[in-house]
C-alpha beads as a LAMMPS data file, in Angstrom:
LAMMPS data file: protein, C-alpha beads

510 atoms
509 bonds

1 atom types
1 bond types

-500.0 500.0 xlo xhi
-500.0 500.0 ylo yhi
-500.0 500.0 zlo zhi

Masses

1 110.0

Atoms # bond

1 1 1 20.416 451.996 278.217
2 1 1 17.935 449.505 280.309
3 1 1 17.465 446.985 283.357
4 1 1 15.835 444.898 281.549
5 1 1 12.179 447.010 283.141
6 1 1 12.636 450.306 282.357
7 1 1 15.265 452.119 280.015
8 1 1 16.700 455.712 279.248
9 1 1 17.824 457.170 276.047
10 1 1 20.137 460.335 275.310
11 1 1 21.166 462.620 272.573
12 1 1 24.085 465.002 273.443
13 1 1 23.733 467.252 270.449
14 1 1 26.346 469.932 269.045
15 1 1 26.385 471.122 265.453
16 1 1 27.780 473.858 263.549
17 1 1 25.995 474.536 260.000
18 1 1 24.954 477.139 257.691
19 1 1 21.066 478.185 257.380
20 1 1 20.533 480.596 254.571
21 1 1 24.099 480.934 254.042
22 1 1 25.006 482.001 257.655
23 1 1 26.735 480.235 260.061
24 1 1 24.857 478.651 262.789
25 1 1 25.424 476.449 266.320
26 1 1 22.518 474.647 267.671
27 1 1 23.319 472.325 270.732
28 1 1 21.037 470.558 272.845
29 1 1 20.709 467.739 275.270
30 1 1 17.788 465.723 275.275
31 1 1 16.815 462.639 277.533
32 1 1 13.741 460.086 277.375
33 1 1 12.772 458.244 280.416
34 1 1 10.749 454.928 279.669
35 1 1 8.599 453.659 282.469
36 1 1 5.832 451.080 282.576
37 1 1 3.091 453.407 280.847
38 1 1 4.815 456.942 280.118
39 1 1 8.167 458.366 278.615
40 1 1 9.108 461.507 280.351
41 1 1 10.977 463.470 278.037
42 1 1 13.548 466.587 279.397
43 1 1 15.228 468.900 277.123
44 1 1 17.952 470.884 278.679
45 1 1 21.095 473.739 277.401
46 1 1 18.992 474.875 274.075
47 1 1 21.119 477.059 272.628
48 1 1 20.816 478.636 269.253
49 1 1 23.119 481.502 267.468
50 1 1 20.623 481.829 264.896
51 1 1 18.158 484.985 265.448
52 1 1 16.235 485.298 262.088
53 1 1 13.826 482.119 263.119
54 1 1 13.182 480.217 265.985
55 1 1 14.125 476.969 267.282
56 1 1 11.402 474.492 268.201
57 1 1 11.009 471.021 269.857
58 1 1 8.908 468.782 267.605
59 1 1 6.572 466.115 269.550
60 1 1 4.812 464.869 267.105
61 1 1 3.606 465.239 263.304
62 1 1 1.147 462.752 261.517
63 1 1 -1.946 462.307 259.685
64 1 1 -4.742 464.084 261.478
65 1 1 -7.125 461.217 262.609
66 1 1 -10.615 462.238 264.957
67 1 1 -10.839 464.809 267.208
68 1 1 -8.096 466.282 269.283
69 1 1 -8.305 467.798 272.928
70 1 1 -6.694 470.452 274.778
71 1 1 -7.290 470.473 278.533
72 1 1 -10.410 468.063 277.564
73 1 1 -12.062 470.440 275.041
74 1 1 -12.661 469.324 271.585
75 1 1 -10.392 471.851 269.087
76 1 1 -11.255 472.981 265.634
77 1 1 -8.796 472.421 262.968
78 1 1 -6.524 475.525 262.867
79 1 1 -3.500 476.864 263.597
80 1 1 -2.791 477.850 267.484
81 1 1 -0.962 478.814 270.720
82 1 1 -2.100 477.411 273.535
83 1 1 -0.712 478.788 276.729
84 1 1 -0.089 477.232 280.118
85 1 1 -1.774 473.975 278.554
86 1 1 -1.830 470.941 280.862
87 1 1 -2.759 468.143 278.104
88 1 1 -3.330 467.469 274.724
89 1 1 -4.656 464.097 273.521
90 1 1 -5.291 462.931 269.705
91 1 1 -5.128 459.397 268.477
92 1 1 -4.850 457.392 271.479
93 1 1 -1.523 459.146 273.148
94 1 1 -1.848 461.871 275.359
95 1 1 0.737 464.346 276.275
96 1 1 1.352 466.371 279.618
97 1 1 3.123 468.870 280.084
98 1 1 4.529 470.902 283.151
99 1 1 2.679 474.273 284.397
100 1 1 3.125 477.647 282.303
101 1 1 3.833 475.633 278.927
102 1 1 3.163 476.906 275.837
103 1 1 2.515 474.451 272.588
104 1 1 2.014 475.061 269.416
105 1 1 -0.040 472.946 267.200
106 1 1 -1.566 472.554 264.037
107 1 1 -4.567 470.690 263.047
108 1 1 -5.647 471.463 259.503
109 1 1 -4.509 470.656 255.549
110 1 1 -0.982 470.758 255.049
111 1 1 0.980 470.590 251.447
112 1 1 4.347 469.044 250.559
113 1 1 6.385 467.218 248.435
114 1 1 8.001 463.949 249.075
115 1 1 10.505 464.376 246.492
116 1 1 12.141 466.879 248.375
117 1 1 13.029 464.808 251.070
118 1 1 13.805 461.514 249.371
119 1 1 13.935 461.616 245.672
120 1 1 12.848 458.014 244.974
121 1 1 9.131 459.174 245.781
122 1 1 7.045 460.916 243.481
123 1 1 7.993 464.648 242.328
124 1 1 4.288 465.630 243.014
125 1 1 2.548 468.022 245.783
126 1 1 0.367 466.129 248.371
127 1 1 -2.207 467.486 250.463
128 1 1 -3.810 465.926 253.777
129 1 1 -4.945 466.414 257.399
130 1 1 -1.815 466.783 259.456
131 1 1 -1.364 466.658 263.082
132 1 1 1.285 468.781 264.508
133 1 1 2.788 469.657 268.121
134 1 1 5.691 471.691 268.656
135 1 1 7.340 473.637 271.874
136 1 1 8.469 476.900 270.620
137 1 1 11.926 478.111 272.220
138 1 1 12.389 481.559 270.286
139 1 1 14.872 482.811 268.220
140 1 1 18.354 482.371 268.789
141 1 1 17.350 480.678 272.446
142 1 1 20.148 480.234 275.581
143 1 1 19.859 477.248 277.617
144 1 1 16.242 477.040 276.959
145 1 1 14.233 473.751 278.654
146 1 1 11.292 471.439 278.255
147 1 1 9.392 468.726 280.168
148 1 1 6.419 466.825 278.788
149 1 1 5.307 463.343 278.968
150 1 1 3.970 461.037 276.195
151 1 1 1.010 458.367 277.325
152 1 1 0.889 455.982 274.384
153 1 1 -2.778 453.985 274.406
154 1 1 -4.069 456.008 277.032
155 1 1 -7.572 457.131 276.784
156 1 1 -8.421 460.682 277.018
157 1 1 -9.767 460.172 280.639
158 1 1 -6.394 458.700 281.701
159 1 1 -4.731 461.460 280.463
160 1 1 -6.350 463.695 282.376
161 1 1 -6.365 461.683 285.457
162 1 1 -2.551 461.474 284.824
163 1 1 -1.898 465.105 284.245
164 1 1 -3.623 465.824 287.308
165 1 1 -1.739 463.422 289.917
166 1 1 1.689 462.882 287.765
167 1 1 3.409 460.248 289.449
168 1 1 6.966 461.568 287.763
169 1 1 8.852 464.481 289.460
170 1 1 11.848 465.912 288.177
171 1 1 15.049 465.804 289.790
172 1 1 17.016 467.998 287.768
173 1 1 17.000 469.359 284.506
174 1 1 20.461 471.322 283.531
175 1 1 23.120 470.532 281.007
176 1 1 24.886 468.723 283.259
177 1 1 22.140 466.782 285.236
178 1 1 18.850 465.374 283.643
179 1 1 16.983 462.955 285.917
180 1 1 13.724 462.353 286.629
181 1 1 11.945 460.009 289.560
182 1 1 8.738 457.886 289.403
183 1 1 7.343 458.222 292.654
184 1 1 5.181 455.083 292.354
185 1 1 7.579 452.313 290.809
186 1 1 10.520 454.115 293.124
187 1 1 12.881 454.357 290.680
188 1 1 15.115 457.077 289.590
189 1 1 16.490 457.342 286.046
190 1 1 19.673 460.034 285.503
191 1 1 21.959 461.293 282.578
192 1 1 25.368 462.581 284.298
193 1 1 27.257 464.415 281.772
194 1 1 29.460 465.346 284.215
195 1 1 30.652 463.668 287.341
196 1 1 27.983 464.705 290.141
197 1 1 25.351 463.772 292.769
198 1 1 21.667 462.910 292.059
199 1 1 19.967 463.658 295.437
200 1 1 17.018 461.210 295.319
201 1 1 15.388 462.040 298.143
202 1 1 15.872 463.465 301.428
203 1 1 17.497 460.534 302.806
204 1 1 19.225 459.108 299.975
205 1 1 21.831 460.432 297.111
206 1 1 23.888 458.329 294.416
207 1 1 26.984 460.085 293.409
208 1 1 29.206 459.035 290.216
209 1 1 32.649 459.578 289.386
210 1 1 32.723 459.278 285.706
211 1 1 29.894 460.692 283.123
212 1 1 27.277 457.685 282.798
213 1 1 23.790 456.845 282.557
214 1 1 21.762 455.537 286.138
215 1 1 18.685 453.718 286.260
216 1 1 18.441 453.257 290.775
217 1 1 15.860 450.842 291.885
218 1 1 15.353 452.498 295.444
219 1 1 12.260 450.389 295.609
220 1 1 14.144 447.305 296.272
221 1 1 15.777 446.287 299.613
222 1 1 18.751 446.471 299.038
223 1 1 19.044 449.208 296.356
224 1 1 19.748 448.096 292.881
225 1 1 21.824 449.994 290.384
226 1 1 22.019 449.714 286.594
227 1 1 24.729 451.651 284.646
228 1 1 26.075 452.597 281.601
229 1 1 28.731 454.373 279.331
230 1 1 27.416 456.116 276.585
231 1 1 30.504 457.622 275.335
232 1 1 32.424 454.349 275.217
233 1 1 35.540 455.369 277.077
234 1 1 36.062 454.767 280.431
235 1 1 36.692 451.205 282.135
236 1 1 35.487 451.771 285.487
237 1 1 32.965 453.593 287.126
238 1 1 32.429 453.986 290.900
239 1 1 28.996 454.875 292.302
240 1 1 28.545 455.928 295.683
241 1 1 25.273 455.334 297.700
242 1 1 24.909 457.701 301.081
243 1 1 22.230 456.836 303.172
244 1 1 20.632 459.738 304.928
245 1 1 24.509 461.610 305.130
246 1 1 25.715 459.208 307.580
247 1 1 26.525 455.969 306.014
248 1 1 27.505 455.054 302.825
249 1 1 28.665 452.103 300.012
250 1 1 30.385 452.035 297.034
251 1 1 29.794 450.051 293.847
252 1 1 32.355 449.546 291.374
253 1 1 31.151 448.516 287.990
254 1 1 33.950 447.239 285.438
255 1 1 32.895 448.309 282.668
256 1 1 31.620 446.164 278.942
257 1 1 33.982 446.252 276.631
258 1 1 34.714 444.768 272.872
259 1 1 31.658 443.960 271.553
260 1 1 29.719 444.709 275.057
261 1 1 31.505 448.430 274.775
262 1 1 28.033 450.805 275.800
263 1 1 25.716 447.979 277.503
264 1 1 24.424 448.060 280.792
265 1 1 25.086 446.504 283.995
266 1 1 23.243 446.102 287.267
267 1 1 24.942 445.615 290.500
268 1 1 22.794 445.343 294.162
269 1 1 23.963 447.552 297.288
270 1 1 24.784 445.682 300.597
271 1 1 23.044 447.837 302.713
272 1 1 19.738 446.486 303.833
273 1 1 17.311 449.578 305.755
274 1 1 14.183 449.370 307.483
275 1 1 11.888 450.530 304.794
276 1 1 10.968 454.751 305.351
277 1 1 7.738 455.245 303.949
278 1 1 4.798 455.286 305.601
279 1 1 2.009 452.968 303.846
280 1 1 -0.831 455.888 303.148
281 1 1 -1.553 457.130 300.005
282 1 1 -2.767 459.887 301.584
283 1 1 -0.039 461.281 302.842
284 1 1 3.969 461.190 302.285
285 1 1 4.910 461.172 305.559
286 1 1 7.355 458.522 307.113
287 1 1 6.633 456.063 309.932
288 1 1 6.387 452.755 310.667
289 1 1 3.395 451.314 309.185
290 1 1 0.691 448.839 311.177
291 1 1 1.082 444.804 310.225
292 1 1 3.718 442.430 310.239
293 1 1 7.116 443.393 309.262
294 1 1 9.399 439.966 308.428
295 1 1 13.295 440.137 307.572
296 1 1 13.954 437.110 304.989
297 1 1 17.051 436.860 303.028
298 1 1 18.190 440.023 304.249
299 1 1 15.292 441.968 303.078
300 1 1 12.931 443.889 305.314
301 1 1 9.671 444.131 304.064
302 1 1 5.607 444.739 305.313
303 1 1 2.607 442.256 305.002
304 1 1 -0.789 442.462 306.005
305 1 1 -0.508 446.243 306.341
306 1 1 -3.361 447.625 308.339
307 1 1 -4.439 450.990 306.940
308 1 1 -4.103 454.178 308.891
309 1 1 -2.886 451.777 311.300
310 1 1 0.620 452.742 312.296
311 1 1 2.783 451.270 315.406
312 1 1 4.327 453.532 317.458
313 1 1 7.877 454.198 317.627
314 1 1 8.396 454.083 320.844
315 1 1 11.840 453.277 322.643
316 1 1 13.834 451.718 319.916
317 1 1 17.239 450.767 320.917
318 1 1 19.698 452.776 318.456
319 1 1 22.770 451.195 319.341
320 1 1 22.866 447.558 320.686
321 1 1 26.939 448.266 322.161
322 1 1 27.167 450.211 324.802
323 1 1 28.772 453.595 324.467
324 1 1 31.565 454.305 326.002
325 1 1 34.052 457.188 325.851
326 1 1 32.930 460.215 323.647
327 1 1 30.013 459.919 320.576
328 1 1 27.759 461.802 318.835
329 1 1 24.290 460.317 317.939
330 1 1 22.197 461.846 315.702
331 1 1 18.586 461.668 313.965
332 1 1 15.823 463.185 311.984
333 1 1 12.257 463.297 313.209
334 1 1 8.639 464.607 312.222
335 1 1 6.102 465.570 314.231
336 1 1 2.608 466.017 312.546
337 1 1 1.013 469.337 313.329
338 1 1 -2.429 468.126 313.162
339 1 1 -1.678 466.581 316.715
340 1 1 -2.680 467.979 319.633
341 1 1 0.004 466.835 321.693
342 1 1 3.286 467.230 320.059
343 1 1 5.664 466.830 323.179
344 1 1 7.108 463.783 321.726
345 1 1 10.579 463.709 321.283
346 1 1 12.492 462.127 323.650
347 1 1 16.675 460.806 323.317
348 1 1 17.981 458.429 326.124
349 1 1 21.701 458.090 326.217
350 1 1 23.881 456.176 329.063
351 1 1 21.118 453.552 329.577
352 1 1 22.653 450.785 332.153
353 1 1 20.736 447.808 332.184
354 1 1 19.729 446.029 334.652
355 1 1 20.225 449.354 336.927
356 1 1 17.295 451.409 335.108
357 1 1 19.944 454.552 335.342
358 1 1 20.093 456.762 332.165
359 1 1 19.972 460.664 331.143
360 1 1 16.999 461.517 328.615
361 1 1 16.318 464.872 326.689
362 1 1 12.501 465.226 326.534
363 1 1 11.747 468.356 323.679
364 1 1 8.223 469.372 323.107
365 1 1 6.126 472.070 321.080
366 1 1 4.777 473.384 323.740
367 1 1 7.630 473.767 326.537
368 1 1 5.349 472.019 329.176
369 1 1 7.217 473.034 332.515
370 1 1 8.389 469.904 334.128
371 1 1 8.977 468.172 330.425
372 1 1 11.218 469.747 327.991
373 1 1 14.543 469.707 329.847
374 1 1 17.329 467.242 330.660
375 1 1 16.895 464.636 333.225
376 1 1 18.204 462.073 335.040
377 1 1 17.120 458.755 336.341
378 1 1 19.755 456.743 338.945
379 1 1 18.616 453.145 339.955
380 1 1 14.551 453.567 338.687
381 1 1 14.401 456.811 340.721
382 1 1 14.266 460.197 338.471
383 1 1 16.450 463.333 339.282
384 1 1 14.511 467.304 339.211
385 1 1 15.050 468.582 335.775
386 1 1 18.780 469.323 335.242
387 1 1 18.879 471.702 332.403
388 1 1 15.863 473.469 330.790
389 1 1 15.033 473.059 326.901
390 1 1 13.512 475.942 325.499
391 1 1 13.424 475.547 321.826
392 1 1 10.075 474.518 319.445
393 1 1 9.882 471.605 317.618
394 1 1 8.461 472.514 313.897
395 1 1 5.453 470.606 313.039
396 1 1 5.608 468.881 309.587
397 1 1 9.094 469.448 308.734
398 1 1 12.158 467.433 309.626
399 1 1 13.736 468.285 312.944
400 1 1 17.553 467.414 313.061
401 1 1 18.082 466.384 317.004
402 1 1 21.958 465.291 317.797
403 1 1 23.472 464.345 320.917
404 1 1 27.085 465.282 321.983
405 1 1 28.836 463.705 324.593
406 1 1 32.108 464.676 325.157
407 1 1 33.782 464.351 328.532
408 1 1 31.495 464.579 331.006
409 1 1 29.502 467.684 328.842
410 1 1 26.727 466.159 327.190
411 1 1 25.128 468.652 324.491
412 1 1 21.798 469.105 322.664
413 1 1 21.687 470.286 319.368
414 1 1 18.017 471.273 317.386
415 1 1 18.318 471.857 313.959
416 1 1 21.968 472.998 314.124
417 1 1 21.675 475.354 317.492
418 1 1 22.641 474.088 321.209
419 1 1 19.619 474.041 323.092
420 1 1 20.856 472.713 326.337
421 1 1 23.933 471.198 327.887
422 1 1 24.661 469.190 331.404
423 1 1 27.901 468.254 332.872
424 1 1 27.594 465.495 334.791
425 1 1 29.578 462.327 335.279
426 1 1 27.143 459.940 337.011
427 1 1 26.907 457.824 334.004
428 1 1 29.482 456.895 332.075
429 1 1 28.742 454.778 329.851
430 1 1 25.388 452.965 328.649
431 1 1 22.722 452.279 325.520
432 1 1 21.380 454.932 323.603
433 1 1 17.585 454.619 322.747
434 1 1 14.498 456.977 321.697
435 1 1 11.141 457.319 323.290
436 1 1 7.809 458.896 321.835
437 1 1 4.691 459.891 323.593
438 1 1 2.416 458.471 320.855
439 1 1 2.782 457.899 316.948
440 1 1 2.589 461.538 315.899
441 1 1 5.970 461.470 315.574
442 1 1 8.195 460.067 312.486
443 1 1 11.800 458.779 311.582
444 1 1 13.638 459.266 308.576
445 1 1 15.197 456.226 307.457
446 1 1 15.878 454.147 310.038
447 1 1 17.897 451.213 308.877
448 1 1 18.553 447.480 310.271
449 1 1 21.885 446.146 310.197
450 1 1 23.104 442.548 310.971
451 1 1 24.931 442.958 314.374
452 1 1 25.439 439.534 315.614
453 1 1 24.315 436.282 316.354
454 1 1 22.133 437.127 319.458
455 1 1 18.835 438.748 320.224
456 1 1 18.781 442.796 320.660
457 1 1 19.502 443.468 324.260
458 1 1 15.999 444.623 325.111
459 1 1 16.360 446.978 327.979
460 1 1 13.727 447.745 330.806
461 1 1 13.201 451.644 330.776
462 1 1 10.570 452.351 333.617
463 1 1 7.004 453.874 332.511
464 1 1 7.284 457.463 333.637
465 1 1 3.832 459.007 332.822
466 1 1 5.078 462.235 333.651
467 1 1 7.707 462.742 331.048
468 1 1 6.332 460.402 328.553
469 1 1 8.858 457.515 328.120
470 1 1 7.542 453.980 327.484
471 1 1 9.435 450.728 328.300
472 1 1 11.625 448.939 326.377
473 1 1 9.641 445.528 325.671
474 1 1 11.830 442.100 326.413
475 1 1 10.296 439.584 323.616
476 1 1 10.601 435.946 322.567
477 1 1 11.706 433.887 320.022
478 1 1 9.342 432.156 317.953
479 1 1 10.031 431.780 314.199
480 1 1 12.252 433.293 311.732
481 1 1 12.463 437.063 310.265
482 1 1 11.983 440.358 312.384
483 1 1 8.827 441.413 313.485
484 1 1 7.269 445.293 314.672
485 1 1 4.328 444.702 316.705
486 1 1 2.150 445.315 318.203
487 1 1 -0.670 446.134 315.688
488 1 1 -2.663 448.497 316.292
489 1 1 -0.265 449.949 318.603
490 1 1 -1.396 450.647 321.914
491 1 1 1.148 452.995 322.275
492 1 1 4.231 450.761 322.319
493 1 1 6.932 449.487 319.510
494 1 1 8.730 446.627 319.590
495 1 1 11.143 444.519 317.754
496 1 1 11.919 441.141 318.188
497 1 1 14.830 438.877 316.066
498 1 1 13.784 435.576 315.834
499 1 1 16.651 433.998 313.183
500 1 1 19.387 432.610 315.694
501 1 1 22.108 433.149 312.960
502 1 1 21.137 437.100 312.763
503 1 1 21.104 439.759 315.298
504 1 1 19.578 443.279 314.692
505 1 1 21.062 446.267 315.359
506 1 1 18.731 449.565 314.334
507 1 1 20.581 452.814 313.925
508 1 1 19.121 456.022 312.844
509 1 1 20.803 457.751 310.244
510 1 1 21.158 461.584 309.570

Bonds

1 1 1 2
2 1 2 3
3 1 3 4
4 1 4 5
5 1 5 6
6 1 6 7
7 1 7 8
8 1 8 9
9 1 9 10
10 1 10 11
11 1 11 12
12 1 12 13
13 1 13 14
14 1 14 15
15 1 15 16
16 1 16 17
17 1 17 18
18 1 18 19
19 1 19 20
20 1 20 21
21 1 21 22
22 1 22 23
23 1 23 24
24 1 24 25
25 1 25 26
26 1 26 27
27 1 27 28
28 1 28 29
29 1 29 30
30 1 30 31
31 1 31 32
32 1 32 33
33 1 33 34
34 1 34 35
35 1 35 36
36 1 36 37
37 1 37 38
38 1 38 39
39 1 39 40
40 1 40 41
41 1 41 42
42 1 42 43
43 1 43 44
44 1 44 45
45 1 45 46
46 1 46 47
47 1 47 48
48 1 48 49
49 1 49 50
50 1 50 51
51 1 51 52
52 1 52 53
53 1 53 54
54 1 54 55
55 1 55 56
56 1 56 57
57 1 57 58
58 1 58 59
59 1 59 60
60 1 60 61
61 1 61 62
62 1 62 63
63 1 63 64
64 1 64 65
65 1 65 66
66 1 66 67
67 1 67 68
68 1 68 69
69 1 69 70
70 1 70 71
71 1 71 72
72 1 72 73
73 1 73 74
74 1 74 75
75 1 75 76
76 1 76 77
77 1 77 78
78 1 78 79
79 1 79 80
80 1 80 81
81 1 81 82
82 1 82 83
83 1 83 84
84 1 84 85
85 1 85 86
86 1 86 87
87 1 87 88
88 1 88 89
89 1 89 90
90 1 90 91
91 1 91 92
92 1 92 93
93 1 93 94
94 1 94 95
95 1 95 96
96 1 96 97
97 1 97 98
98 1 98 99
99 1 99 100
100 1 100 101
101 1 101 102
102 1 102 103
103 1 103 104
104 1 104 105
105 1 105 106
106 1 106 107
107 1 107 108
108 1 108 109
109 1 109 110
110 1 110 111
111 1 111 112
112 1 112 113
113 1 113 114
114 1 114 115
115 1 115 116
116 1 116 117
117 1 117 118
118 1 118 119
119 1 119 120
120 1 120 121
121 1 121 122
122 1 122 123
123 1 123 124
124 1 124 125
125 1 125 126
126 1 126 127
127 1 127 128
128 1 128 129
129 1 129 130
130 1 130 131
131 1 131 132
132 1 132 133
133 1 133 134
134 1 134 135
135 1 135 136
136 1 136 137
137 1 137 138
138 1 138 139
139 1 139 140
140 1 140 141
141 1 141 142
142 1 142 143
143 1 143 144
144 1 144 145
145 1 145 146
146 1 146 147
147 1 147 148
148 1 148 149
149 1 149 150
150 1 150 151
151 1 151 152
152 1 152 153
153 1 153 154
154 1 154 155
155 1 155 156
156 1 156 157
157 1 157 158
158 1 158 159
159 1 159 160
160 1 160 161
161 1 161 162
162 1 162 163
163 1 163 164
164 1 164 165
165 1 165 166
166 1 166 167
167 1 167 168
168 1 168 169
169 1 169 170
170 1 170 171
171 1 171 172
172 1 172 173
173 1 173 174
174 1 174 175
175 1 175 176
176 1 176 177
177 1 177 178
178 1 178 179
179 1 179 180
180 1 180 181
181 1 181 182
182 1 182 183
183 1 183 184
184 1 184 185
185 1 185 186
186 1 186 187
187 1 187 188
188 1 188 189
189 1 189 190
190 1 190 191
191 1 191 192
192 1 192 193
193 1 193 194
194 1 194 195
195 1 195 196
196 1 196 197
197 1 197 198
198 1 198 199
199 1 199 200
200 1 200 201
201 1 201 202
202 1 202 203
203 1 203 204
204 1 204 205
205 1 205 206
206 1 206 207
207 1 207 208
208 1 208 209
209 1 209 210
210 1 210 211
211 1 211 212
212 1 212 213
213 1 213 214
214 1 214 215
215 1 215 216
216 1 216 217
217 1 217 218
218 1 218 219
219 1 219 220
220 1 220 221
221 1 221 222
222 1 222 223
223 1 223 224
224 1 224 225
225 1 225 226
226 1 226 227
227 1 227 228
228 1 228 229
229 1 229 230
230 1 230 231
231 1 231 232
232 1 232 233
233 1 233 234
234 1 234 235
235 1 235 236
236 1 236 237
237 1 237 238
238 1 238 239
239 1 239 240
240 1 240 241
241 1 241 242
242 1 242 243
243 1 243 244
244 1 244 245
245 1 245 246
246 1 246 247
247 1 247 248
248 1 248 249
249 1 249 250
250 1 250 251
251 1 251 252
252 1 252 253
253 1 253 254
254 1 254 255
255 1 255 256
256 1 256 257
257 1 257 258
258 1 258 259
259 1 259 260
260 1 260 261
261 1 261 262
262 1 262 263
263 1 263 264
264 1 264 265
265 1 265 266
266 1 266 267
267 1 267 268
268 1 268 269
269 1 269 270
270 1 270 271
271 1 271 272
272 1 272 273
273 1 273 274
274 1 274 275
275 1 275 276
276 1 276 277
277 1 277 278
278 1 278 279
279 1 279 280
280 1 280 281
281 1 281 282
282 1 282 283
283 1 283 284
284 1 284 285
285 1 285 286
286 1 286 287
287 1 287 288
288 1 288 289
289 1 289 290
290 1 290 291
291 1 291 292
292 1 292 293
293 1 293 294
294 1 294 295
295 1 295 296
296 1 296 297
297 1 297 298
298 1 298 299
299 1 299 300
300 1 300 301
301 1 301 302
302 1 302 303
303 1 303 304
304 1 304 305
305 1 305 306
306 1 306 307
307 1 307 308
308 1 308 309
309 1 309 310
310 1 310 311
311 1 311 312
312 1 312 313
313 1 313 314
314 1 314 315
315 1 315 316
316 1 316 317
317 1 317 318
318 1 318 319
319 1 319 320
320 1 320 321
321 1 321 322
322 1 322 323
323 1 323 324
324 1 324 325
325 1 325 326
326 1 326 327
327 1 327 328
328 1 328 329
329 1 329 330
330 1 330 331
331 1 331 332
332 1 332 333
333 1 333 334
334 1 334 335
335 1 335 336
336 1 336 337
337 1 337 338
338 1 338 339
339 1 339 340
340 1 340 341
341 1 341 342
342 1 342 343
343 1 343 344
344 1 344 345
345 1 345 346
346 1 346 347
347 1 347 348
348 1 348 349
349 1 349 350
350 1 350 351
351 1 351 352
352 1 352 353
353 1 353 354
354 1 354 355
355 1 355 356
356 1 356 357
357 1 357 358
358 1 358 359
359 1 359 360
360 1 360 361
361 1 361 362
362 1 362 363
363 1 363 364
364 1 364 365
365 1 365 366
366 1 366 367
367 1 367 368
368 1 368 369
369 1 369 370
370 1 370 371
371 1 371 372
372 1 372 373
373 1 373 374
374 1 374 375
375 1 375 376
376 1 376 377
377 1 377 378
378 1 378 379
379 1 379 380
380 1 380 381
381 1 381 382
382 1 382 383
383 1 383 384
384 1 384 385
385 1 385 386
386 1 386 387
387 1 387 388
388 1 388 389
389 1 389 390
390 1 390 391
391 1 391 392
392 1 392 393
393 1 393 394
394 1 394 395
395 1 395 396
396 1 396 397
397 1 397 398
398 1 398 399
399 1 399 400
400 1 400 401
401 1 401 402
402 1 402 403
403 1 403 404
404 1 404 405
405 1 405 406
406 1 406 407
407 1 407 408
408 1 408 409
409 1 409 410
410 1 410 411
411 1 411 412
412 1 412 413
413 1 413 414
414 1 414 415
415 1 415 416
416 1 416 417
417 1 417 418
418 1 418 419
419 1 419 420
420 1 420 421
421 1 421 422
422 1 422 423
423 1 423 424
424 1 424 425
425 1 425 426
426 1 426 427
427 1 427 428
428 1 428 429
429 1 429 430
430 1 430 431
431 1 431 432
432 1 432 433
433 1 433 434
434 1 434 435
435 1 435 436
436 1 436 437
437 1 437 438
438 1 438 439
439 1 439 440
440 1 440 441
441 1 441 442
442 1 442 443
443 1 443 444
444 1 444 445
445 1 445 446
446 1 446 447
447 1 447 448
448 1 448 449
449 1 449 450
450 1 450 451
451 1 451 452
452 1 452 453
453 1 453 454
454 1 454 455
455 1 455 456
456 1 456 457
457 1 457 458
458 1 458 459
459 1 459 460
460 1 460 461
461 1 461 462
462 1 462 463
463 1 463 464
464 1 464 465
465 1 465 466
466 1 466 467
467 1 467 468
468 1 468 469
469 1 469 470
470 1 470 471
471 1 471 472
472 1 472 473
473 1 473 474
474 1 474 475
475 1 475 476
476 1 476 477
477 1 477 478
478 1 478 479
479 1 479 480
480 1 480 481
481 1 481 482
482 1 482 483
483 1 483 484
484 1 484 485
485 1 485 486
486 1 486 487
487 1 487 488
488 1 488 489
489 1 489 490
490 1 490 491
491 1 491 492
492 1 492 493
493 1 493 494
494 1 494 495
495 1 495 496
496 1 496 497
497 1 497 498
498 1 498 499
499 1 499 500
500 1 500 501
501 1 501 502
502 1 502 503
503 1 503 504
504 1 504 505
505 1 505 506
506 1 506 507
507 1 507 508
508 1 508 509
509 1 509 510
């Protein structure tokens, strides 16, 4: 199957035969994922009942042309076994292996008779130098696997670089699901032999209700999904996209039939999300990058990024409609362990504007007195600490923060643990927002959704350096699009919506 740019092939092999008069059953599931420059090959469920000889997977068998390199070293012509091989190179093609792979290779003369294969050939023995590369799964293997990459038209140095920093990771390699993700291209290919789920990353899951092949372009915004039914037995396929566990949508594919049966179909999701990747090649953290973000045609994208300069995600209104009654809000945040100031996580709720009244919880790594706890601000005046928080934010991992407001009881959970609660009925409704002291904290998957035809109601929280709360900033409209600024950041984060036909509601999905 193909989306026009990339492709996936599969073989579901299960055969009963005879070898030397003995009944033998051999089974394997093979998957090939074809991207821009490489082909990723997976094998799973490799099983054979034959115990008198090994079951093998041949990567290539061709005439030997030129030298052969193994992990960068030229090897002499011979039969050999290479343990923990990382890469092999021959005649313009590189082969890259996962760690702890044992490969077998023959690089010398070999004799054979083409007549034994095809009787139209001359019945004579010929001898030539041969390059043969294969994987040995042992005698009578049970559920053996393999993974390797084929790099055509590569140089040996390019193969070495690729092996050092392989851009493709294996999502799953089992007899029920074979899937890989290309981190650079932001593409995931998956073969689901049963209905199931593909966990693409922390914030994105794709599930299907029937066996199928998928190509998921999660670099597109909205996401694009290409699907096919290689069994050619189904009429419809439902693909469920789950964004961070709280929001999902279903793409229904009316599968092709008649002469088009088994061919690929592509659909585009409806949800546009704020790009949840930090634009810094040296890390894989999630943060809002410095630069200009523009919303054009429903797609939010970054232009003119500034290297290693990130706008601070400070004080984002995460619910444009005031909350009334009971509610639960959940977010994920990550603090960077290299920062000396980790007291950055603050959640504001029941904020009332222009009264400047709200509750907030401040959580920090050092639990500095007077900073960690639940506080209340009424008409701009901060109360004493109303409830204590004695927990630690774990640096460099995602922390799950949840606010539950049930009646007069306000509960705060961190990583599933109840860390503080407050019973108070002073403020019965209001907005929910986030506050951060500096740019050492990262959001997980902010999503921008259409709300109405008004500008976002920017609130006016007072700046209080003792509790590390920054203002919601008012903005003016001057052109189409959404712009997140300033750049470089000076401790504030702003979102302004300038398109009079749409509004913005920024929500944090868990």
